[in-house]
Structures are given as C-alpha cells and as structure tokens.
N, C-alpha and C positions, 0 to 999 in steps of 0.2 A: 638400828641404822649402822651401815658399814662405815668404818673409819676412813676418812679421806685425807689425802695429802695436799689439799688445796682448799682455800676458803675465799669466798667472795663476800666482802663486807660492804654494806651501803649505809652511809650516814645521811640523814635528810633533816633539814631544818631551815629556818629563815636566815637570810643574809644578816650578818651581824651577830650570829649565835656562836661563832668560833669554829665552824666546820673546817675551814682551811687550816686552823691551828691543829685540830685533831688529825687531819690528813698529813700535815707536815711532820708532826711528831711520830705518829704511829708507823708511817712508812719507814722512817729512819730507825725506829726501834726494831722493826722487822728485819730491815737490811743488816743492821749491826748485830742481829741475832743469827745471821747466816741464811735468811730466807729470801727467796726471789720475790720481787715486788712489782706490781703494776698499779697505777692509779690514774683515774681521769675524773673529770667533773662536768656537771652541767648546771648552769645558773641563770637566773632571771636578770633582766636589764634594770636593776635597781640597787641602790646602796644598802637599804635596810628593808626587811620584810620579805614577802613572797615566800617561795620555797625552792631551795637548791639541794642538790645531792652530790655526793662524792662516792665513787666506787673504788675500793681497794682490794686487789687480788693479792693474796699471799700464798706461796706455794713452795714445794720441794724442788720443782723444775722451773725453768724460765717461763714467765707469762708476760705477754706484751700486747694484749688486745682486750677490747671491751666485750664483756659477756652480759647477757640479759639476766642470768641467774643471780638470785640473792640467797646466800646461805644464812647470813646474819644481818638483820636490819636494826639499826639504832635510830628511831624517830626522836627528834629533838623538839618538835612542836606538834600541834593538834591536827594539822592537815597533811602531815608527811606520809602517813600510811595510805590514805585515800589516793594521793597523787601517784603512788607507786603500786597501786593495787594490782595492775596487770602483770607485774613482775613477781608478785608474791605467790608462792606455792605452798602445798602442805608440808614441804621440807624446810621452808624458811623459818628460822628462829628469830623472834622479835624481842629485843631487849630494850627496856626503857622505863621511864617514869610510869607508875601504875595508871595514871589518868590517861595516858596515851595508848597503852597496850592491853588494858584489862579485858577488853571485849574480843581480843584476837586469839585465835587458836595458836598453840605452840609458842605462847609468849612467856617471857620471864620478867615480871615486874621488879625493878630495882629502884630504890630511892636515891637517885644520884644527888639531888639537891640536899636531902637530909644528911647524907654521908659527907658531902662537901662542907655543909655548915658545921658539922662536928669538928672540922679542922680549921674553922675560923671564918669561912666565907662561902656562900653558895656559888660564887663565881668559879670555884674550883671544880664544879661538876664535870666540865669537859675533861679534866685530868682524871677524875674517877672513871669516866667512860673509856679513856685511853688505857687506863690500868686494867679494866675489865677485859677489853679486847686483847691486850697483851697477854693476860692470863689465859684466855681461851686458846690462843695459838702457842702457848708455852714459850713465850719470848724470854730473852735473857733479862733478869731483874736488873743487872748492872746497866744494860743498854737502856732500859726504861728510865732509871734514875739519871743517867748521863744526859739523855735527850730532853727530858723534862727540865732538868737544871739548865741546860744550854739555852732552851727556848725562852725561859723566864729570867735569864742571867742579868738582864738590864733592870729588872725589878729589884726591890729591896730584899734582904735576906729572909724576912718573915714570909713574903709572898712565895719565894722559891721553895722554902721549907714546907709551906702549906700545900703547894701543888704537888710536891714530891710525896708527901705523906698521904694525900688524897689518892694519888695514882697507885701507891703501894697497897692501900686498902682495896682499891678496885682490882688490882692484880690478884690479891688474895681471893677475892670473890670470884673472879673469872676462872681461876684454877679449880675452884671448888665446884663449879657447875657441871663438870664431867662431860662436856660436849665432845663429840667424836671427830675431832680434828687432830691429826698427828702429822705435823709438817717437819720434815727432816732438814736440819740445818747443814749448810755447806760453808766451811771455813773460807773458801775462796771468795764467796759472795761478800763477806765483810769488808774486803779490800776494794770492791768494785765501786764505780761511780753511780750516784743516783741523780739523774737530771731529766728535765723535761724538754719539749721541742723548742721552746723559746731559748733556753740556755744553749742547746746544741747549735742553733742557728747563730746566736751571738758569739759563742766561742769559736765557731767555724769562721765567722767573719774576721775575728781577731787573728786567727791562724792564717788567714788570707791577706793580712796586712792592713785591714781596715783601721784608719786613724781619724776618720771624720764621719759623724752621722748627724743628719738634720732631718727632723720628723715633726709631724703634728699628731698629737695623741688620737688614736682610734682603735677600739677593740676589734679583734684580739691582738693586733700587731704591736700595740704599745708595749707588751711584755718584752719584746726584743729590744726596743728602744730603751726601756728602763734597765734592762740587764747590761747593755753596753754602757749606759750612763753609770751604773754601779761600778763597772770595771774600768771606767775611763781614766782615773788617776793611775791605776796600776799599769795600764797598757798605753798610756799616752794618746788617748782618743779625745778629739775635740768634739763636744756635744752641743748642738744648738736646737732648742725647741722653737721651731719657726712659728710665725704668725699664722700661716696656713700651709696647705699642701703644695700650692704653686711655688711659694718661696722655698719650701724644703727641697723640692726637686731641682730647682734652678741653683740653689746653693751647692747641692751635691755635684752638679755638672761643673760649676765654677771651681769647686775644690779639686776635681780631677784635672781640670785645665791647668791649675796651679801646681799639680804634682802630687796631690793627696790621693788616697784610695778611699772613696766615699760611698756611703750607703744611705738609703732612706727605707724606713719601715712603715707600712701603711696597710689599709684594708680597701675593699672595693670602692666605697664612696669617696674616700680620700684620693685613691689612685685616679679616679675619673677626672679629678682636677689637674692631675699631673701629665695628662696625655700630650699637651702642647710641648712640655719640656722633653718628653720622650722623643717627639719628632725633632726637636732641636738637637738632641744627642745624636739622632740618626743623620742629620744634615752636617753638623760640624765634626762628626766622627770623634766626639769626646765621650769616653765611657760613662756609664752610670750603673750601679747595682741597686736593684729594687727588691726588697722583701715584701711580699703581699700575703697577709694572713686573711684567708677567705672567710666570709660569713654570708648568710643568706640575704639576697636582695630580691627585687630592686629597692632603690632608695635606702631608707634605714633598715628595712627588712626585719630580721631577727638579729640584733647586734651582738648577742652573746651566744649564738648557736653556730652550728657548723655546716659547711657546704663546699662543694667543688664547682662553684658556679661562675668563676671569674677567668677561666681559661681563655674564652673568646675575647674578653675585655683586654687582657694582656697581649694576646696574639695579634689583635688588630688595632691596638692603640697607636695613636699618632697618625697624622695625615701624610700621604706619600708612601713610597716604597723604599724600605731599607731593612737590612737583616737584624735579627735579634736571637737571643737564646733564652729558653725557658726550662728551668729545672723544677722538679716536684719530688722532693725526697720522700721515701717510704718508711724510713726508720731513723733513729737518732744518729747513727753512724753516718748514714748518707747525708743527713742534714748538716752535720759538721763538715764532711768532705766536700759537698757540693757548694756550701756557702763559701768555703775557702777557694774552690775552683772558680766560682763566679767572678772573683776579683782578677784572677789570672786570665780568664777568657775575655773579660771586658777590656783588660789592659792590652792583650795581644791583638784582638780584632777591632778594638775601638768601637764597640757596639753596646747597646743596652742589654743587660743580663738580668733575668728575673728569677727569684726564688719563690715558688708558690707553696704555701702551706695552708692550714686552716685551723679553726679554733680547736677542734679535737686534737690535732697533732701538737699544737703549741702548748695545750694545757695537760697533755698526758705525759707521764714519766714512768721510767722503769730503770732497773740497774743494768749497767753495761760494763764489760770488762775493761775495754780501752777504746780510744778513738783512733781511726786510721791516721797514718802519717801523711802530712801535707807539706808542701813547700811553697814559698812565695816566688813567683816568676815575674820579673820586671822587664818591660819592653821599651821604656823611655830612652831616647837617643839624644846625643849632644848635637846641637844644630851648627851648621856652618854659615858662612856669609851669604850663600846662595840657597838657603834653606827653602824647600818647597813643602809646605805642610800637607798638601794633597797630591804629592808626587804620584804619577801614574805608574803602577807596578803590575806585574803579571797576575798576582793574586788579589789585587785591590787593596792591600794593606800598605798604607803610606807610613814612613818613619815618623813617629810622634815625639816631638820634643815639648819642653815646657818653658815658659818665659824665664829668661835669665840663665838658662843652662846651655851655654854655647854663644856664638856670635850672631846667630840668625834671629830674625823677627818672626814670632809665632802668630800668624794671622788666622783668625777663624771668623766665619760670618754665617748667619742664618740664611742669607740669600744664597742662591746658586753662585758658585765661585770657580775660579780656575785653580791650577796647581799651587799658585802662591797664596791663595785665599782671597784674591781680589774678586769683587762682585762682577758678574757677567750676565748678559742676556743672550749670549751666542747659542744658537740652536745646536751647533756642533759640540761645543764644550758641555752644554747641558746633557746631551745624549751620552757623551763620554763619561761624565761624572756619575750619572745614574748607573751606568753599566759597571763602573769602577766599584761603587758601593755594593752593588748586588753580587759582584764576584766573591766578596767576602762570605756571602751566604753559602755558596758552594764549598768554599774552603772550610767553613765551620763544620761541615759533615765529617771531616777528617778527625775532629776533636770530639765528636758526639759520644755521649755516654750510652753504651748499648743497653737494651732492656735485659732484665735478668729472668731466667727461667727457673721456676721452682716446681719440683715434681719430676715425674717420669718423662724422659726424653721421647719415649714412644707413646705419646698421648693421642687420643682421639678428640678430646674436648679441650679447648684452650680458653681459660679465663684471662681476659685482658683488663688491666687496671693501671692506675697511675696515682702517685702521691700517697696520701695517708691511709688508704685502704689496704695497703700491702700486708701488714701483720695480721689484720682481722681475717683476710681471705686465706692466708697461709694456715692459720689455726683451724679455720673452717674446713679446708681441704684435708688437713691431718685427721680431723674428726670423721670426715666422710670416708677416708681410707680407700678411695677409688683410684686405682692405678691408671685408669684411662684419662684422668683429669689432671691438668697442669696449669700453673699460673705464669703468665708473662707480664712482668711489672715494668713500667716505664718511669724512670726517675729523671729522664730528659724527655719532655713532650714536644719540644720544638727546637731546631729542625728534627722531625721524626727520623730516628736512625734507620738507614736503609736496610740494615740487616734484619729488621723486624719483619719484612715481607716474607722471608723464608719461613719463620715460625708461623706466621698467620696462614700462609697457603698450605702448610703441611697438615693443619687441623681439619677434621671432618666438620667440626662446628666450633665457631668462635663466639664467645659470650663476653660482652663488655659490662663491667661493673663500675658504676660511677655515682657520685653523690651530687647529681644535678638533674634537672627535669628533662633535658633534651638529649643527653649523651654527647657532650661537646667534643670529647676526645675521640669518640667513635666517628663523629662527623669528619674530624681532621684526618683520621686514618683512612677513611673512605676517599677523601679528597686526594690524599697522598698516593695511595696504592690502587684505588679503584676496585676494592674488594667489598663483599657484602658485610656490613656491620650492623645489620638490623636486629640481631639478638642482643637485647640490652636489659640489664637489671639496674633500675634507677631509684634513688632515694633522695627526697628533697623536702623532708619535714622538719629539718633543722637538727636532727639527731643522727649520730653516727650509726652505721650498720653494727649490729651485734653479731657475734660468732654464730649463735643459734639461728638467727634470722637468715644468714647466708647459707648455712647448712640446709635449712628447709627449702629455700628458694633455688639453690643450685641443684639440689637433689632432683627437683622436678625437671631440670633442663638436661640432665644426663641419664644414660641408661644404667 
C-alpha cells in the first residue's frame, strides 16, 4: 500500500461512551503536532445509547470537508461496524476490541479494556485508543501528554496519571503497527486556532458588539447560546434563557430599543414561534439579529441531523412587507465576519438580520490561521425636543435614538404610525410609511455581500451553492480537475446581490447544489433574475454531502 499524507479516522459507538472526548483530545494532539485537522460528527437524538460517529481527517495539507472514505475505523460497540458498512472498503483498517472486529477483513484486534485495566481502571480505554491513533499518525508525544493532562486536569492526580500512562502505552502500540501514513508536520499550524462553527458565530457576534442574548435551547443552535454564555463574564454579555422562543425574540427587540446589541439563537421549530416578533421588528424598525441553526423538518423532524431547509421560513417570516437581510456563511472566517456584520447592518438599517447555518456547519471544526478584522459601527443618534422616530428620509432610514439619550421622546408602536410614532389609520400616511420601509430594501443592496467565484473565470459550467456546502464543493471540484467548471458561492442569500446575474448568464449550464428537497435558493434566484434554474442536485436525508458523492454526481452533469 502506498504511503499517504492524509488519514480519515472514524470512531463509532454509543452516546455516553466518550467519543466526543476522543475527538476533542485527538484533534488537539494532531494540531499541536503541526498537522492540519478537520472533524465533524453525526449523532442520534438521545442522551445515551444508539450509535454515533465522528470523522477526523488529519493531513499534511489543509482539509476542511467531509469525505465518505474511512482509512481507519475504531468501533466502540457491537453495532458500529454494521451501521457504517457502506463506507467500509478493502482499504479500511479496523482497530478495536477483538469481539467487535474479529470477523472483519483487514482488522487489528487490540485489548483496549485489558490495557486500561492494567493502569488501574477500564475507564481509561478511550485514552488507550487516543494513544494508538496518535502513534499511527506519528504525533508528538509531548502534545499527547499535554492534551491528555489538560482534559483530565479537574480530576485527581491518580486519574490524570492513569490516563496519561494508558495513552502512552497506546501510543507505543500505534507506532509499532507500521501503517502507511506519513503526515508531514508544519510548525505554523501549531500556532493556529482550532474552532467549530458555533464558536465562529459566537465570537463573531462578540466582535460585532453583542452584549445581550436571549434564547430557548434547541439543537443545533443551542451551542451558540452556550458559547456566548461561557464567554459572558469575560465580554460583559447579559444572558437570559427565556421561558420560550416568543419571549426570547421579544426580549431581544426590547434590548435593542434600550440601546443594547442583542441576538437570539434558535432552530426552525423555535423560530416558527418568533415570526410575530420578526414582524414587530419590521414595523417598529427596531433591529434584531437571529442566528438560525437549520435541521431537517417539518415539526421535530431529525433534531440532530443537517439540512438547508429553512431559507423560505426566514425569507417569508412575519406578516406584511418589510425588508430583511439573510447571511449564510460558507466557512469559519465568513461565519465570524458575517456574524459581526449582522449587528452593524441591523443597526444601520433598523431591520431584522438573519445568520443561517446548519448542524453540519456548527458541529464541524478545523484549524484556521486568523480571523478577518471587523469593526463595530454604531448608528444611534441623540434625540432633540422635536424628535421624530420615523422621520421621512430619502433612503427610508430614520435617525434612531434610544430612551434617555437626548431630550426627545422615543415613541414606537406596533400599529401603523406617523413620523412621531403616533398611531394612525390615515390611508395617506399608511402608504407613505410602507414605501418608507421598503426604500431601505433597495438601499440594502449597496451593502450586499457579493457571491464569490472559485475556479476558472472562463467557465462553461457554473455550480451555484450557498451556506455550508462551500468547502465540500470546492474540494470536489479540485478532485475533478475540470477547468470548465467553477463554483459561485453565496454567503448573502437575500437580498440576492445583483452582480450575480452576470455570472449566471455567462455560463452554458448552471447547476444548483442544495441540501433541501425543493431547491429553495434556486427558486429565489429564478424569481429574482428570471433565468432557468432547473438543473438541481438536492440532498435531504439528514446527512451532509460527501466530497466523493459530489464528484460522482457533478461528473455526470459536465462534459
């Protein structure tokens, strides 16, 4: 077997067996050894039992996408192998307890429990597994000891020592196996950041000035809420776990009214309850930033799986006509940058701004060199004695003040109102105010984030995608090596940037790739530009596209 500079490791077992601990430690051991890392997980909707898996790619070069290939499989329970049977090939090496792997070809039985018990407790078996995998990739022994010690640092000294010794024994075994993986370390990688989508969104929100978050827990968006909660003391963020999603959204609007920069983090089922509040934001022109982590619906659907099925929900949420902005980052740097930008745009235009992610994006992580620079832009003004909250202006943006900042009275009302905020039923004022609010939608296009083109500018075939599929498609196109094919990726899906039409009309064939059943973004592009968007590759089984899957599917669509 030819030596390879990349390895795809999959660990599979029941919830509660410590797979996340293995993922957490091993990825950091690899990164601290100078290796590029990507990891993602899929898990069942249960606290214990079932069967979950984590994929960890470790390579000499950057890796940032899910692959179907399994080079090394570590099954931690008796049904792990069968569940992953379709991904196992003759090249897959299966390492695990003899009772799990003995009937498999290309298997290496190792007595994880027995080795762990020799160091005092069979609970150390995950540390043995971490050590074996670290040895296979020839990771730094110092990095192994450091990260094992750090993870168990809150335990007593005996537990830390037992886990370290168990890991070192595994490390010795892993190195002795002689597997053909030679991954070249890079010193620069050791200094890079390792973070996931949830952390990127949360840290971007902080960079954008977020100082208030109110949410009700719902997978997968809870991870952003908990990350902001974890950092709340450090960055002065007021955190409120509301009694329900309705209260959470209204609290956020009230916080903006009072001068805070507020956010809610939710998923589709929770956001459905917030739509009246979104309409309130549109009417009283008070900002709100909403992060929505998508998962398959309708109803409860698949609460721990992934999908891009909520674009229409966000696009058409709230009764009546009013402008909004929808971002859908394609990588961690975009998540950080657009989460910060969401607060500036919400403040400037006084509209709801949405950040659309999904379970795959939030739960995937890799190493990044640095995050883009962002700055906080504030647009609140001091009111005078004749302050008009809804002053008619050429671009529809009225000067927004907050109570107590100046001499004026800041009136807002969910009923239709005049420039001062007084309720009205005048047909003339109603028409004027609707037009005033809609003017902002036209102005918003000036601040639109243009789509990014990846690949040859002289393309014949144009792949169109949005959100979390960006890096998977980019790697698929690299593997295809077809100069006639390029990717146009949208990280702002609404308002659709008008420059996109030039890219779309230039192509001989446009192919939309989306993780939903109907092609929601393709429909929006057709509605916007009136072009043919019928060529669609859609996936809606709850699992992310793999690189190999897209290579195979796209190759059939291009010459």
